[in-house]
Residue frames relative to the residue before (quaternion, step in Angstrom):
aa qw qx qy qz dx dy dz
M 1.0000 0.0000 0.0000 0.0000 0.00 0.00 0.00
K 0.3721 -0.7339 0.5354 0.1904 3.42 -1.09 1.04
L 0.3877 -0.6885 0.5590 0.2513 3.66 -0.80 1.07
P 0.5275 -0.5845 0.4993 0.3617 3.33 -1.42 0.47
E 0.5532 -0.6485 0.4134 0.3202 3.53 -1.16 0.56
N 0.5522 0.5761 -0.3586 0.4844 3.58 1.28 -0.51
K 0.4669 -0.7290 0.4363 0.2454 3.44 -0.70 1.26
K 0.6620 0.5096 -0.3134 0.4515 3.59 0.95 -0.72
E 0.6608 0.4572 -0.3104 0.5078 3.51 0.98 -0.68
R 0.6097 0.5635 -0.3621 0.4238 3.58 1.08 -0.54
I 0.6524 0.5217 -0.2832 0.4711 3.35 1.11 -0.91
Q 0.6755 0.5321 -0.2902 0.4199 3.46 0.97 -0.75
V 0.6291 0.5154 -0.2993 0.4990 3.37 1.27 -0.84
V 0.6143 0.5294 -0.3610 0.4605 3.62 1.01 -0.86
A 0.6776 0.4799 -0.3344 0.4457 3.60 0.82 -1.08
L 0.6207 0.5125 -0.4021 0.4363 3.73 0.85 -0.58
I 0.6326 0.5567 -0.3550 0.4048 3.52 0.91 -1.01
C 0.6612 0.5775 -0.2626 0.4004 3.41 1.02 -1.10
I 0.6417 0.5060 -0.2887 0.4988 3.39 1.11 -1.10
G 0.6273 0.5626 -0.3372 0.4198 3.57 0.90 -0.88
V 0.6658 0.5511 -0.2572 0.4321 3.41 0.98 -1.12
F 0.6191 0.5781 -0.2486 0.4697 3.48 1.12 -1.05
G 0.6617 0.5296 -0.2399 0.4734 3.34 0.99 -1.25
V 0.7051 0.4553 -0.2801 0.4660 3.56 0.76 -0.94
L 0.6064 0.5055 -0.3445 0.5080 3.67 1.16 -0.68
Y 0.6423 0.5308 -0.3350 0.4398 3.71 0.81 -0.79
A 0.6496 0.4970 -0.2917 0.4959 3.51 1.03 -1.06
A 0.6592 0.5390 -0.3297 0.4077 3.47 0.76 -0.85
I 0.6683 0.5371 -0.2715 0.4373 3.44 1.11 -1.04
Q 0.6662 0.5310 -0.2450 0.4629 3.39 1.13 -1.13
L 0.7721 0.4118 -0.1696 0.4533 3.47 0.85 -0.99
G 0.7849 0.3104 -0.1587 0.5123 3.49 1.22 -0.65
L 0.7963 0.3248 -0.1827 0.4765 3.53 0.54 -1.27
S 0.6127 0.5766 -0.3757 0.3885 3.70 0.98 -0.50
P 0.6517 0.4877 -0.3467 0.4660 3.56 1.05 -0.60
I 0.5707 0.5940 -0.3173 0.4699 3.52 1.26 -0.78
L 0.6976 0.4457 -0.2800 0.4860 3.67 0.89 -1.01
D 0.6224 0.5141 -0.3458 0.4782 3.62 1.07 -0.77
D 0.6535 0.5205 -0.3338 0.4365 3.57 0.81 -0.76
A 0.6460 0.5347 -0.2996 0.4549 3.51 1.02 -1.06
K 0.6131 0.5666 -0.2974 0.4633 3.64 1.16 -0.97
K 0.6574 0.5259 -0.2846 0.4584 3.59 0.99 -0.99
K 0.6422 0.5540 -0.2577 0.4628 3.40 1.05 -1.04
R 0.6491 0.5033 -0.2954 0.4880 3.53 1.07 -0.94
E 0.6790 0.4643 -0.3077 0.4783 3.62 0.91 -0.89
R 0.6177 0.5119 -0.3529 0.4815 3.57 0.95 -0.75
L 0.7101 0.4489 -0.3329 0.4283 3.74 0.73 -0.79
S 0.5519 0.6085 -0.3201 0.4719 3.50 1.36 -0.68
D 0.6678 0.4850 -0.2697 0.4960 3.58 0.96 -1.08
L 0.6562 0.4942 -0.3227 0.4701 3.63 0.87 -0.92
K 0.6605 0.4983 -0.3398 0.4471 3.66 0.88 -0.71
D 0.5869 0.5222 -0.3653 0.4995 3.62 1.15 -0.64
K 0.6882 0.4808 -0.3289 0.4325 3.67 0.57 -1.01
V 0.6428 0.5171 -0.3286 0.4598 3.60 0.92 -0.91
S 0.6211 0.5329 -0.3052 0.4869 3.66 1.02 -0.96
N 0.6965 0.4687 -0.3068 0.4484 3.62 0.81 -0.95
A 0.6395 0.5692 -0.2939 0.4252 3.51 1.14 -0.80
E 0.6173 0.5289 -0.2905 0.5048 3.44 1.23 -0.95
R 0.6825 0.5163 -0.3211 0.4057 3.58 0.86 -0.77
F 0.6385 0.5522 -0.2809 0.4566 3.31 1.38 -0.93
M 0.6314 0.5309 -0.3014 0.4782 3.46 1.00 -0.86
E 0.6303 0.5270 -0.3292 0.4655 3.65 1.00 -0.85
A 0.6888 0.4896 -0.2799 0.4555 3.53 0.95 -1.01
R 0.6106 0.5384 -0.3685 0.4488 3.52 1.00 -0.89
E 0.6869 0.4827 -0.3157 0.4422 3.63 0.69 -1.11
R 0.6474 0.4992 -0.3414 0.4638 3.59 0.91 -0.71
H 0.6558 0.4665 -0.3281 0.4947 3.67 0.76 -0.87
T 0.6229 0.5206 -0.3760 0.4467 3.67 0.88 -0.76
S 0.6959 0.4639 -0.2971 0.4607 3.57 0.70 -1.11
D 0.6454 0.5120 -0.3619 0.4363 3.66 0.98 -0.63
N 0.6100 0.5679 -0.3012 0.4633 3.53 1.24 -0.93
V 0.6764 0.4882 -0.2846 0.4724 3.65 0.83 -0.88
R 0.6230 0.5340 -0.3189 0.4744 3.61 1.11 -0.82
A 0.6850 0.4820 -0.2840 0.4667 3.56 0.83 -1.04
I 0.6946 0.4134 -0.3410 0.4799 3.66 0.76 -0.82
S 0.5937 0.5529 -0.3886 0.4368 3.72 0.89 -0.68
N 0.6843 0.4883 -0.3060 0.4468 3.51 0.91 -0.83
I 0.6050 0.5220 -0.3380 0.4972 3.51 1.08 -0.68
F 0.6762 0.4751 -0.3139 0.4674 3.62 0.75 -0.84
Y 0.6360 0.4862 -0.3751 0.4673 3.70 0.93 -0.69
I 0.6774 0.4879 -0.3412 0.4321 3.68 0.88 -0.71
S 0.6330 0.5394 -0.3248 0.4504 3.50 1.15 -0.89
Q 0.7160 0.4492 -0.2540 0.4700 3.59 0.86 -0.90
S 0.7654 0.4232 -0.2319 0.4257 3.59 1.03 -0.56
Y 0.7876 0.2904 -0.1020 0.5338 3.45 1.23 -0.68
L 0.6753 0.4689 -0.3151 0.4741 3.59 0.95 -0.61
L 0.3866 -0.6935 0.5233 0.3093 3.54 -1.14 0.56
E 0.2251 -0.7510 0.6092 0.1187 3.67 -0.90 0.98
P 0.4974 -0.6435 0.4907 0.3125 3.51 -1.16 0.87
E 0.2496 -0.7015 0.6371 0.1993 3.50 -1.43 0.24
V 0.7696 -0.0669 0.0720 0.6309 3.78 -0.22 0.98
G 0.7540 -0.4596 0.2510 0.3965 3.49 0.75 0.75
N 0.6218 0.5426 -0.2554 0.5037 3.52 1.59 -0.07
Y 0.2999 -0.7452 0.5801 0.1353 3.48 -0.98 1.04
L 0.6068 0.6246 -0.3178 0.3751 3.57 0.98 -0.76
L 0.6538 0.5324 -0.3065 0.4419 3.59 1.00 -0.77
P 0.7423 0.3994 -0.2791 0.4599 3.51 0.78 -0.85
A 0.5458 0.6082 -0.3515 0.4568 3.51 1.35 -0.55
K 0.6747 0.4945 -0.2928 0.4632 3.58 0.90 -0.97
G 0.5992 0.5604 -0.3473 0.4542 3.64 1.17 -0.65
L 0.7176 0.4481 -0.2579 0.4666 3.44 0.82 -1.09
V 0.6225 0.4978 -0.3874 0.4633 3.62 0.88 -0.59
A 0.6475 0.5326 -0.3235 0.4387 3.57 0.90 -0.84
R 0.6344 0.5121 -0.3203 0.4824 3.59 1.03 -0.63
Y 0.6567 0.5547 -0.2555 0.4426 3.56 0.97 -0.99
T 0.7289 0.4416 -0.2040 0.4818 3.44 0.95 -1.11
A 0.5781 0.5563 -0.3571 0.4784 3.58 1.19 -0.48
A 0.6945 0.4994 -0.2658 0.4445 3.40 0.98 -0.90
A 0.6476 0.4821 -0.2472 0.5358 3.51 1.40 -0.41
G 0.5219 -0.6687 0.4175 0.3257 3.58 1.21 -0.02
I 0.5166 0.5707 -0.4519 0.4509 3.56 1.26 0.51
P 0.2532 -0.8296 0.4723 0.1569 3.58 -0.68 1.27
D 0.7621 0.3561 -0.1680 0.5140 3.55 0.91 -1.01
V 0.2178 0.7922 -0.5639 0.0836 3.58 -0.62 0.82
S 0.2231 -0.7569 0.6023 0.1211 3.54 -1.12 0.72
V 0.1204 -0.8112 0.5685 0.0655 3.70 -0.99 0.73
E 0.1189 -0.7901 0.6013 0.0089 3.58 -0.63 1.20
E 0.3923 -0.7169 0.5216 0.2452 3.51 -1.01 0.85
I 0.2664 -0.7358 0.6077 0.1352 3.49 -1.04 0.87
G 0.4032 -0.7305 0.4158 0.3619 3.60 1.21 -0.86
Q 0.7148 -0.5080 0.3265 0.3527 3.50 -1.26 -0.18
T 0.0060 0.8197 -0.5723 0.0223 3.62 -0.69 0.81
A 0.5531 -0.5617 0.4664 0.4014 3.63 -1.25 0.38
I 0.4980 -0.6348 0.5454 0.2270 3.37 -1.42 0.66
P 0.4049 -0.7590 0.4456 0.2479 3.61 -0.51 1.05
V 0.0415 -0.7975 0.6015 0.0221 3.35 -1.13 0.75
S 0.5891 -0.5517 0.4090 0.4258 3.62 -1.16 0.23
K 0.6466 -0.5682 0.3540 0.3657 3.51 -1.13 0.48
A 0.5727 0.5864 -0.3344 0.4652 3.43 1.32 -0.70
T 0.6497 0.5111 -0.2966 0.4783 3.52 0.93 -1.03
E 0.6975 0.5069 -0.2934 0.4128 3.53 0.64 -1.06
A 0.6799 0.4947 -0.2988 0.4513 3.54 1.11 -0.91
G 0.6904 0.4727 -0.2787 0.4715 3.57 1.25 -0.51
E 0.5447 0.6183 -0.4174 0.3831 3.56 1.15 -0.11
S 0.1038 -0.7850 0.6062 0.0744 3.52 -0.96 0.88
A 0.7349 0.2957 -0.2478 0.5578 3.73 1.06 -0.17
E 0.6558 -0.5006 0.3818 0.4167 3.44 -1.48 0.51
R 0.5153 -0.6230 0.4850 0.3335 3.49 -1.35 0.55
A 0.5107 -0.6923 0.4440 0.2507 3.51 -1.21 0.83
F 0.7729 0.3024 -0.1335 0.5417 3.44 1.24 -0.54
K 0.0756 -0.7100 0.6890 0.1243 3.47 -1.43 0.34
A 0.4656 -0.6212 0.5577 0.2937 3.59 -1.48 -0.12
Y 0.1549 -0.7139 0.6746 0.1059 3.52 -1.13 0.79
A 0.1357 -0.8339 0.5345 -0.0228 3.61 -0.88 1.19
V 0.0429 -0.7683 0.6379 0.0309 3.42 -0.99 0.87
R 0.3218 -0.6990 0.5971 0.2263 3.60 -1.21 0.29
V 0.1949 -0.8052 0.5546 0.0778 3.71 -0.67 1.11
S 0.0115 -0.7731 0.6340 0.0131 3.59 -0.72 0.77
C 0.1567 0.7826 -0.5865 0.1378 3.50 -1.10 1.13
T 0.3734 -0.6901 0.5582 0.2698 3.52 -1.11 -0.06
G 0.2764 0.7611 -0.5441 0.2197 3.59 -0.88 1.01
T 0.5537 -0.5750 0.4706 0.3759 3.44 -1.41 -0.06
Y 0.6890 -0.4478 0.3567 0.4445 3.48 -1.34 0.21
S 0.6844 0.4808 -0.3192 0.4456 3.57 0.88 -0.83
N 0.5691 0.5591 -0.4050 0.4467 3.61 1.17 -0.42
L 0.6146 0.5458 -0.3261 0.4669 3.59 1.06 -0.93
V 0.6348 0.5181 -0.3232 0.4734 3.70 0.84 -1.03
V 0.6940 0.4605 -0.3108 0.4579 3.60 0.77 -0.88
L 0.6237 0.5439 -0.3514 0.4378 3.56 0.93 -0.89
T 0.6446 0.4930 -0.3285 0.4833 3.76 0.77 -1.02
R 0.6776 0.5057 -0.3175 0.4293 3.59 0.82 -0.84
V 0.6685 0.5005 -0.2940 0.4650 3.53 0.96 -0.85
I 0.6393 0.4926 -0.3303 0.4894 3.66 0.99 -0.81
A 0.6575 0.5354 -0.3277 0.4168 3.71 0.86 -0.80
E 0.6954 0.4389 -0.2644 0.5038 3.50 1.15 -0.77
E 0.6145 0.5330 -0.3440 0.4690 3.56 1.08 -0.58
N 0.7973 -0.0592 0.1507 0.5815 3.61 0.69 -1.13
P 0.2285 -0.7803 0.5675 0.1298 3.62 -0.29 1.43
M 0.6410 0.5529 -0.3424 0.4077 3.68 1.04 -0.39
L 0.5725 0.5610 -0.4070 0.4379 3.74 1.32 -0.32
A 0.2583 -0.8109 0.5230 0.0468 3.51 -0.86 1.20
F 0.3219 -0.7383 0.5573 0.2017 3.55 -0.94 0.84
G 0.2513 -0.7486 0.5936 0.1553 3.39 -1.19 0.86
T 0.8006 -0.1657 0.1296 0.5610 3.51 -0.96 -0.81
V 0.1432 -0.7526 0.6397 0.0619 3.53 -1.12 0.95
Q 0.0115 0.7901 -0.6116 0.0393 3.63 -0.71 0.94
M 0.0625 -0.7746 0.6292 0.0147 3.50 -1.28 0.94
S 0.0086 0.7852 -0.6186 -0.0278 3.64 -0.94 0.68
T 0.4592 -0.7315 0.4396 0.2465 3.44 -0.97 0.75
I 0.3997 -0.6947 0.5610 0.2071 3.54 -1.24 0.81
Q 0.3840 -0.7630 0.4572 0.2475 3.56 -0.37 1.17
K 0.6725 0.4902 -0.3090 0.4604 3.62 0.87 -0.68
S 0.7826 0.1780 -0.0902 0.5897 3.53 1.19 -0.57
P 0.1776 -0.8642 0.4461 0.1505 3.57 0.24 1.00
Q 0.6522 0.5366 -0.3154 0.4327 3.49 1.21 -0.32
Q 0.6588 0.5011 -0.2618 0.4964 3.33 1.48 -0.35
H 0.0948 -0.8029 0.5866 0.0471 3.64 -0.82 0.65
H 0.4017 -0.5865 0.6189 0.3340 3.50 -1.47 0.35
I 0.1649 -0.7945 0.5843 -0.0138 3.37 -0.85 1.18
S 0.0601 0.7875 -0.6113 0.0509 3.63 -0.71 0.97
L 0.1731 0.7848 -0.5888 0.0870 3.65 -0.89 0.80
V 0.3826 -0.7038 0.5557 0.2225 3.53 -1.24 0.57
L 0.0675 -0.7922 0.6025 0.0700 3.53 -1.07 0.83
R 0.1009 -0.8211 0.5611 0.0289 3.61 -0.97 0.80
W 0.2518 -0.7380 0.6246 0.0432 3.39 -0.76 1.35
P 0.4409 -0.6106 0.5893 0.2923 3.45 -1.32 0.75
I 0.0303 -0.7753 0.6306 0.0176 3.65 -1.16 0.72
W 0.5062 -0.6287 0.4608 0.3689 3.55 -1.11 0.42
A 0.4917 -0.6854 0.4474 0.2970 3.62 -0.82 1.05
D 0.7422 0.1224 -0.0759 0.6545 3.63 1.30 -0.59
Q 0.3563 -0.7490 0.5204 0.2032 3.52 -0.63 1.26
S 0.5367 0.5880 -0.4533 0.4009 3.73 1.14 -0.36
I 0.5385 0.6072 -0.4578 0.3629 3.67 0.91 -0.44
V 0.6263 0.5428 -0.3695 0.4202 3.60 0.91 -0.77
E 0.6737 0.4292 -0.3375 0.4980 3.69 0.83 -0.77
E 0.6122 0.5060 -0.4060 0.4520 3.71 0.74 -0.50
L 0.6567 0.5077 -0.3053 0.4667 3.66 0.81 -0.83
R 0.6323 0.5411 -0.3118 0.4584 3.61 1.10 -0.81
A 0.6969 0.4391 -0.2730 0.4970 3.48 1.08 -0.91
Q 0.6430 0.4724 -0.3648 0.4799 3.59 0.85 -0.35
Y 0.6040 0.5624 -0.3451 0.4469 3.48 1.06 -0.52
E 0.7066 0.4420 -0.2778 0.4777 3.53 0.94 -1.12
E 0.5930 0.5106 -0.3967 0.4798 3.67 1.07 -0.59
A 0.6735 0.4969 -0.3415 0.4276 3.61 0.64 -0.88
V 0.6128 0.5319 -0.3296 0.4826 3.71 1.02 -0.73
R 0.6717 0.4801 -0.2926 0.4823 3.53 0.81 -1.03
G 0.6153 0.5166 -0.3444 0.4856 3.68 1.00 -0.78
G 0.6926 0.4288 -0.3459 0.4656 3.68 0.67 -0.77
T 0.6477 0.5318 -0.3432 0.4242 3.68 0.87 -0.66
D 0.6091 0.5033 -0.3582 0.4973 3.54 1.03 -0.82
A 0.6743 0.5211 -0.3434 0.3947 3.59 0.75 -1.03
D 0.6349 0.5550 -0.3017 0.4448 3.60 1.09 -0.88
E 0.6648 0.5092 -0.2730 0.4735 3.56 1.09 -1.06
S 0.6876 0.4530 -0.2828 0.4919 3.68 0.87 -0.82
C-alpha cells in the first residue's frame, strides 16, 4: 500500500494501521491465547488440589497405620497381662486353677502339705475419690482363697517371694502363724490370696476379636 505524500496524512494512516494491528493482536489474545492461559491456570489449580489430596491421603494412611499399630500393641499388652497374671476359670470354676497355682508356689517354697479353701469373688477396694469418679462398672474383681499349711518362718518368707516373682498382681490378705508346741520350728500357717479376675469373661472374647481385627487391618495395610 502506497502511503500519502502529505506528512500529516501519512502519520494518520500509519497511526490507523498501528491501531488496527494492535486491535488484531488484542483480539487474537482474547480469542486464542487467553483461553489457553485460563486453561493452563485451571490445570495448575487442579494439579495443586490433587497434590493436596494426595498429601492428605498419605497423612491419613500414616496415621491409620500408626493407630492400628498402637491398637495392636495395647490389646497385645492386655492379653499378656490377662494370660500371665489374671486367674482364668476352668470349666467355669476358679478354685481348680487356684489350687494348681498354690500347689506350685508351695512346692517351690518347700511346703509339702497344703489345703486350699474357697472364699469367693469380692470387689477390689478403691479409694473414695476413685469410687466417686467412676461412671462405668469395674472391669475387674478379686477371687480369694484361704491357704492353710505347715512350715517354718523361712518357708513363709520363700513362699511370699515366689508368689511376688510369679505374679506381682496376686495380693496377700490376712497372714496368721501359730506355733506347734511339739515342734517349735514348725508353725501352722494361714494366709489369704486374692487374684484379679475379669468381672465379665465375655470381655476377653471381645478383646480377642478386636485384636484379630486389628491384626488383619495392619496386614491388609501392609499388603496394599
